[in-house]
C-alpha positions in Angstrom: 0.1 0.0 0.1 1.3 3.3 -1.0 1.7 6.3 1.2 -0.9 7.9 -0.7 -3.7 5.5 0.2 -3.1 5.4 3.9 -4.4 8.7 4.6 -7.7 8.0 2.9 -6.7 9.0 -0.7 -8.3 7.1 -3.4 -6.2 4.7 -5.1 -5.5 5.3 -8.7 -8.1 3.9 -11.1 -10.9 4.2 -8.5 -13.6 6.9 -8.6 -14.3 8.7 -5.3 -17.8 9.8 -6.8 -18.8 6.1 -6.2 -19.2 6.7 -2.4 -21.7 9.0 -0.7 -20.0 12.1 0.8 -20.3 12.5 4.6 -23.3 14.8 5.3 -24.8 16.5 8.4 -28.5 15.6 8.1 -31.0 18.3 8.8 -32.6 18.0 12.2 -35.8 19.2 13.3 -36.1 22.2 15.5 -36.4 21.6 19.3 -39.6 23.3 20.5 -40.5 21.1 23.5 -38.1 19.2 25.7 -39.1 16.6 28.3 -37.1 16.3 31.4 -37.8 13.6 33.9 -37.0 14.7 37.6 -36.8 12.3 40.7 -34.7 14.4 43.0 -31.5 12.6 42.2 -28.2 14.4 41.3 -28.7 12.8 37.8 -32.0 14.4 37.4 -30.6 17.7 38.4 -28.0 17.3 35.8 -30.7 16.5 33.2 -32.5 19.7 34.3 -29.3 21.7 33.8 -28.8 20.4 30.2 -32.6 20.9 29.6 -32.0 24.6 30.8 -29.0 25.1 28.5 -30.7 23.7 25.5 -33.9 25.6 26.1 -31.8 28.7 26.5 -30.3 28.1 23.0 -33.4 27.2 21.3 -36.2 29.0 23.1 -38.0 25.4 23.6 -40.6 25.0 26.4 -39.4 22.5 29.1 -42.0 20.0 30.3 -40.8 18.6 33.7 -42.4 15.3 34.4 -42.3 13.4 37.7 -43.4 9.8 37.8 -44.7 8.0 40.9 -45.7 4.4 41.1 -47.6 3.9 44.5 -48.1 0.3 45.7 -51.5 -1.3 45.0 -54.0 -1.1 47.7 -54.1 -4.1 50.0 -57.0 -4.6 52.4 -56.1 -6.3 55.7 -58.9 -6.7 58.3 -61.0 -4.0 56.5 -58.2 -1.3 56.6 -57.0 0.2 53.4 -53.1 0.4 54.2 -51.8 2.1 51.2 -54.2 5.1 50.6 -52.2 7.5 52.9 -49.0 6.4 51.1 -50.6 7.0 47.6 -51.8 10.6 48.7 -48.3 11.4 50.1 -46.5 10.2 47.0 -48.8 12.2 44.7 -48.2 15.4 46.8 -44.6 14.9 46.9 -44.5 14.4 43.1 -46.6 17.5 42.5 -44.3 19.5 44.8 -41.1 18.3 43.0 -42.3 18.9 39.6 -43.5 22.4 40.5 -40.1 23.2 42.2 -38.2 22.1 39.1 -40.5 24.0 36.7 -40.1 27.1 38.9 -36.4 26.9 38.9 -36.5 26.9 35.1 -39.1 29.7 34.9 -36.8 31.7 37.2 -34.1 31.6 34.6 -36.4 32.7 31.9 -37.4 29.3 30.4 -40.9 28.5 29.5 -41.6 25.6 31.6 -44.6 23.5 33.1 -44.9 20.6 35.3 -46.6 17.3 34.8 -47.0 14.4 37.1 -47.7 10.9 36.0 -48.8 7.8 37.8 -47.0 4.7 36.7 -43.7 2.9 36.2 -41.2 5.7 35.5 -39.9 4.5 32.0 -43.3 3.9 30.7 -44.6 7.1 32.2 -41.8 9.1 30.6 -42.4 7.5 27.1 -46.2 7.9 27.3 -45.7 11.6 28.3 -43.0 12.2 25.7 -45.7 11.0 23.1 -48.8 12.8 24.7 -46.7 16.1 24.8 -45.3 15.9 21.4 -41.8 16.5 22.7 -38.7 16.9 20.3 -36.2 15.7 22.9 -35.9 14.1 26.2 -33.1 15.1 28.5 -32.6 12.9 31.6 -29.9 12.0 34.1 -28.0 8.7 33.2 -28.6 7.5 36.7 -31.5 8.1 39.1 -32.9 6.9 42.3 -33.4 3.5 40.9 -32.9 0.3 42.9 -29.7 -0.9 41.2 -27.0 1.6 42.3 -24.3 -0.4 40.8 -25.4 -0.3 37.3 -23.6 1.7 34.8 -26.7 3.1 33.1 -29.9 3.1 35.0 -32.7 0.8 33.9 -35.1 3.7 33.5 -32.7 5.8 31.3 -31.8 2.7 29.4 -35.4 1.8 28.6 -36.2 5.4 27.6 -33.3 5.5 25.3 -34.0 2.2 23.7 -37.9 2.9 23.2 -38.1 6.6 22.7 -39.3 7.9 19.3 -37.2 11.2 19.7 -33.6 11.7 20.5 -32.6 11.1 24.2 -29.7 12.9 25.8 -28.5 11.1 29.0 -26.6 13.6 31.2 -23.8 12.3 33.5 
């Protein structure tokens, strides 16, 4: 092999026009960003990147907090989980509102949404129903598997989302 071909030059006799040139594809504008928040450091980083991108694009940020209360179990006539469900919903509402207010305080159009259900499915469903252009989330949240490299929720969202997903570390 000659020195001319090692650097990517086309060998003599071959036509470079046979290959497609490298291009940067056109992307859709980012008008709405979904940022899931669970109170973890990872979700705060996701919030920071959503803030940065919203500042550059003028996009609205939809803050979503998913909560998944346990099913109600009746024992001896007492509904044991009703109080827990109410408490979890209240906490989710407060967390979502706090994150949206932080963004609004920085001049970003933002609103809070809470969704009941498993986090990954709730995020994917909200991304679809809110017609978001981008999901920005922490790579690791408050999930149960602390030793995992990528959280199970972020991995599932990244694999199944129909829009780009930015995972903040």
